C-alpha positions, 0 to 999 in steps of 0.5 A: 878307218885305220891306215892299211899296211904298206907292201913293205910292212906286209913283206916284213911281217911275212919275213918275221913269221917265216923266220919264226917257223924256220926257227921252230923247225930247226929245233925239231931237226935238232931233236931228230939229230939227237935221236940218230940219223936225221937224214936216213937213206935206208928206205926203198920206195916200191910204188908210185902214188898215181899208179896206185890210185889209177890201178885200184880206182875201180876196185871196190872196198870189200875186194880190197879188204879181202886181198890186202895190197902191201905198198911202200910210198914216199914223197912230200907231205902236202897236207896233214889233218890231225883228228885225235886218235887218227890223222890223214896226210897227203903225200906227193911224189913224181907221179901225183898224190896219195892219201895216208891214214895214221892211227894210234893202232897203226903204226902205234900211239908213239909213232902217231904222236911223233907224226903229229909234230911233223910238218907240211913239206917234210919228205916222208916214207910209209909202208902199209895196206891199201884201202878205200875210204867211205868217199872212195879214195884210195888210201894207205893204212900206214903200218910204218913211218919214216922221216926222210928229210926235214923241210926247214922252210914252210911251203906257200899256202896251198890254194895260192901257191907262189902268186909272185911271178918273179918269185916263181922263176927265182924259186922254180923248185917251190913252183914245181912243188906247188903247181901241177900246171907248172909240172905239166908244162915241163913234162910236156916240154920234155915230151916235145924235145923227145918228139923232135929228136925221134922225128929226125932219128926216124928219118936217118938223121944223126944226132951230134954235138958241136963246140959251145966255146968257139974261137970265132962266133958264127952262124948267126948275126948276134952279139956273143958272150966272151970268155977267156981260156987261161991255159991256152991264153986265148979268148973264146966265145959262147956259141950263138949258133952251131950252124958252121960246125954242123955244115963242116960235118956235112962236108965230112960226109955226115949227110944228115945231122942235127943238134939240140942244145943251148945257144947264147946271145948277149941281147935283151931279155923279154917275153920272147928272149932269154940270153941262153935258149935251146935250138934244134938245128938240122942239115940234109945234103942234096936237099933245099929250102922247099924240102925243109918247109915240107919236113917242118910242116910234118914235124910240127904236126907229129910232135904236137900230136904225140906231145899234147894229143892234138894238131889243133892247139889253142894259144892265148885264146886262139886256135892254130891249125898245125894240120893244114899246109902253111901259108907261103908269102914273100916279104912284100906280099905279106906286107900288102896282104895285111897292110894294103896301104903299102903298094908296089910303088912304095915298096920298091922306092928306097927313099919312100920306104925310108920315109915310112920307116922314119914316120913309124919310128921303126929302126933301120940302117941308112946304108940298107938296100931296098931288101933290107928296108922292106924287111924292116917294114915287114918286121915293124908292121906285119910279123905280129899279124901272122898268127896262123903258120906262115912261111915268109920267103925271098929274103934279101941276100944282104941280110942272109950271109949264109944262104944260097942266092936264087938262080932267077933273082940273085938279089934274094936267097932261097930262105924262109922264116916260119911265123906262128902266133906273130913270132918267128919260130924257125929259119932255114935256107938252101945253104951257100956252098960256093966258097968264093961267094961265101968269102965275099959275103964274110968280107962284107960282114967284116966291113959292117962290123968295122963300121960299128955293127956289133952283130955282124959276122966275123970272117971264118977262114977255116969254114971257107977252107972246109967249103973248098973241099966241097959242100954238097947241095944242102938245106939247113934250118933252125927251130926255136925250141923254147918258142915251140914249147910256148906255143904247144903249152899255151905259155905267154912268156919264154920264162914259163918254159925255161926251168931256170930263166936268167934273172937280175940279182935279188935286191935282198937275198935271204941269209941261208941261216934262216934270217932274211 
């Protein structure tokens, strides 16, 4: 048996084949240019494919022949079958697909002959009359044809599409052409975002926009991206969160505000992390974290019902019920529920906790207090077990620099994080509105930054000034939109729900002249 070709040899063969196809298509484009405008813009589409097939699906053949329906459709040719004096083609537009029937009689022998040389992938327009084939498929009997845009690059083989996952992310435009599943995911993403927006607007929240470039990055503990403004000769940072600006608006009297937009964090890339990601943050005066939890429960159920038609979703083979009240557990209660080997004595012994974390290989800071160590243990052992929706409560003040302390236990805050499918999907708290307490916590963050913690917060003097004018009692929360979309579309990776995820540079980028 002969040796099998290596992957590099197969890739080289594919590239040579592709280059040959591209060269042949460039020759066809050259011929089109010689006849006139190769990229015309005078065709006006009047109908969408899926709407036609749906409207006339139940109409019988004789009725369609008796009452001719003239249509004008356009889209990308996804399939072509030439059968002598007749040809069939499938055209795909934003709504779906419809079949075309081209013959020597209509639109004519010369036009049909030209059509035979058109390629799968070309953008075409057609005018004709609807009829049904013997198999009952709604089809356009073409009377006139237009070549609207020549496709120079061949599409992947229809039944396999883009099989290379990385290529799907890099060339999302091809992935969208070939994969109905991908198109549906991003249609659902749009519906989910619209649902979040409508839910809040219907409750008198005001949508606002806050700066993407900030002189002081704040609102979260994360490493920012830095840039420089030449005219002002000042360093700026891409925002890591809009929180401090949104709370400034609550000070100003916009008592219920929200923003859906991008955040940027200079962190690693994983199935759950992308350097730029979409967040929903919302704030409501005269509320607290209990109000936020109830609001989010209602929000997720309503958005799921509207966007995907059910409140019971399947994620990676397991059902998640968004219609039931969510569990509510403290950090220590969650650890004990899922890992009973950790008892109260150990959880409240700082030295024992550090020994356990070291044994587990979990990251922690030796300077952490008891609450910080408990949180590290929770994140390492328990968060992945929280598959059904669960609010984790009682976050220590030392890791919650913007949250209000509990009146009964000042070492913890009125804060929650919501976990679904083993990952954090929302974070919220009763806002700290004491300017002196906030200033002290900022100073503690500055100490941590000076000690080498790149993710610790800066001191934001203007935000303290805003608080000194008076921030009403307020509840505020942030929801990871990408992670919510992952959940509702059963997507395993965040890259599956971001149209253009961040990627490393290609090792061998293609030459756009058509040669690899």
